[in-house]
N, C-alpha and C positions, 0 to 999 in steps of 0.2 A: 504495499500498500501505499500510496504516494503523501508526503506532507498536506498538500492541499486537500487530499481527498479526506482524511481525518479532518479536515477542519472544516470542512464541508456538512460532516454528520454533525455538527455543534451546533446547537441556537443561537441564534443570532443574540448578543446582548441591549439590542435598539431596534424595534419595529422599524420607524420610519426615517430613514436617512436626510440626512441637512446636506441640500447638495451647496448649497454654498461655501457650506465647510471643508467637503467632500474635493469640491474645486478651487479649496484653495491647497491642496496636498498639492508638493512640486512633484512626486515621482508617478507617471502614469501607473505603473504596476502594483506599486501602495491602492492610489484612489480605484484601481481596478477591484482588487481584495477589500477594498475596505464596501464597494456597492456590492458584492459579488457575496460578503459574509460580513457584516457589521457590528463586528465585535464580537470573541468567542473565546473560552474557555479549553483550548486543545490538549492533548494527551493528558486528561484526567487534571486538567486543570496547571499543568506544568508550564505550558505556554499561556501567554497572554496574550488578543490580539485586540486592540483598541478599534473603535469603532464613535459612528459622529450623528446623533440623535439625541432629544432631549437632554436633563437637567447637563450642564457643559461639568457640574466640579463632581459628577460620579467618578470613580475611580476607572473605569474603562474608555474614558471622554478621552477622542484622540485634544480637543484642543486643550485638556488640562496640561499634556508634556509638551504640547507647541510652544506654549509659553511660561514653562515650567523656569524657576531665574536660576538654577545652575544648569543650567547647557552651558553658558560663557562661559563658568570654572572650567566646564569636562571639552572646549575647544569642540561644541556642540553646533553649527554653523545654522544661519535661519534657513536655510535652502534642505539641510538633514530632516528628514522623515522622521519622528520618534516613533513609534506604530506598534510597538509588543512590550512586552517582557518577559525572562525563563522565571522559571521557581526560584531561582537565589536573588531574585531582582533585581537582576543586571537588566537595566534597557537593551530592545534591538530599534536600530534605526537605520535608513537606505540613505547612503550617500555615492553619485553617482554612476549608478546601476550596478552599485552592491551594497551587501548587508552588510551592519558590522553589531558586536555586542560590546556596551560599555561596562567596563570593568570599574564598575560602581566607588569601589575601595581606594584602587592604581591611581586608575584614571586612564587606562590603556584605552584603545578601540582596537579590539581583535575582530579578523576580518572573518566572515563565513562564509560567505563564499560570493558568487554574483548572484545578483536580483532577478535575473531571468530563466534562473536555473532553480535557487533556491528552495520554491515552494514545490518545486516539481522532485528533490529528494527521496529519496524508496525512506519511508520508516527509521528502518533500520540503521539508516548513514549517521541519523540526526536527533533523532527522539533519547537517547541517552545523554547528548551535546549538552540538549535543556534540558535536563534531570526530571525525563522521563519516571524515571524508576521510583525516585521521591513522589514522584505526583500520582502513582501508582500505589503505593505505600498509602499515603495521605488518603486517596479515597477508602481505600480498603476500611482503614482505621477510623477514622472520620465522618468518614459520608457512611457507608456501609452498613458500620459497626452499629452507627445510633440512629441510622433510619433507613432502610433499603429503598423506602418509598424513592429518596430523593437523589436524585439522576447526576447533578452535576453540584456543585460549590457552589452557592450564590453570590458569594465576592472572592475577586481575585486573593489567591495568598499567594506564599513562597515562604523555601525551609532559609534560614539565615546563619551562620555559626555563630555564635555567643563567646563572648573573651574570653570565658574559660570551658572553650570546648564543646560546649553543650549548644546542642540543637534547641529552637524555638521558633512557634511562628510569628506573625505579623503583617500586617496588612501592606498590600505593594508599595502604598505614598506613604507610611510610615519609614520604610524600608528606605525606599530613596534618601529620603532624610537622613534618615540614620549615617548610608554610607555618605552621601555630599559633605555630613559635618565631620564624617573620618578623615575624608579626603583633604578638605580643607584645614583642617587642624593639622594633620601629619606634613599637608606641602609647606606651611607657614612656621611652622614651627624650626628653630634653629638645629641645626648639624647637633644628635648627640642627646639631647632633650626630650625629657619624658613626655608623650602626650596622657592628658585624660580623657579616660574614657569612662569618663561614669556618666554618661549620657547614652549610654549602651544599654541598653535596657528591655527586655522583652514586652 
């Protein structure tokens, strides 16, 4: 199965697309994806895709990330389209015909492949890279274990490593804020200085 086929199986996050917002998306491939599947939680929630419609404050709304203040610190250009995130809370964005993952703690842009072929990749090639195994474990433990009638998580989640080495869940937006604060603190600290990570809490 290809990644796009997995995405097609998902329930759209928004019923009615906001066409003016979709038209403002730079990449034609991402515009087509949003029109085809207007936001989704794929790979048991391990892959979050943003959509355009309804309340722009919602965690899956495209505009929330396009106007995010942290873009400048990370070197994300105004023409780059942030279109999703993986289970680790790292954003995915399109730039000049390629897909990148933003490592929120290190500030690195990791190239995942050409945009023209990214969504046609086989799940076996891309699922684990995006955290598919953790997604399945979360789905089985927290969703099926608590309520077998719930088919999908209602909000995006991610798994993030705590500073003490433990794993905890936190909403996607808070994960972005935490990683951004850590990145800025490390970037601005003098060489050899101890970093205060007291803000890093579940």
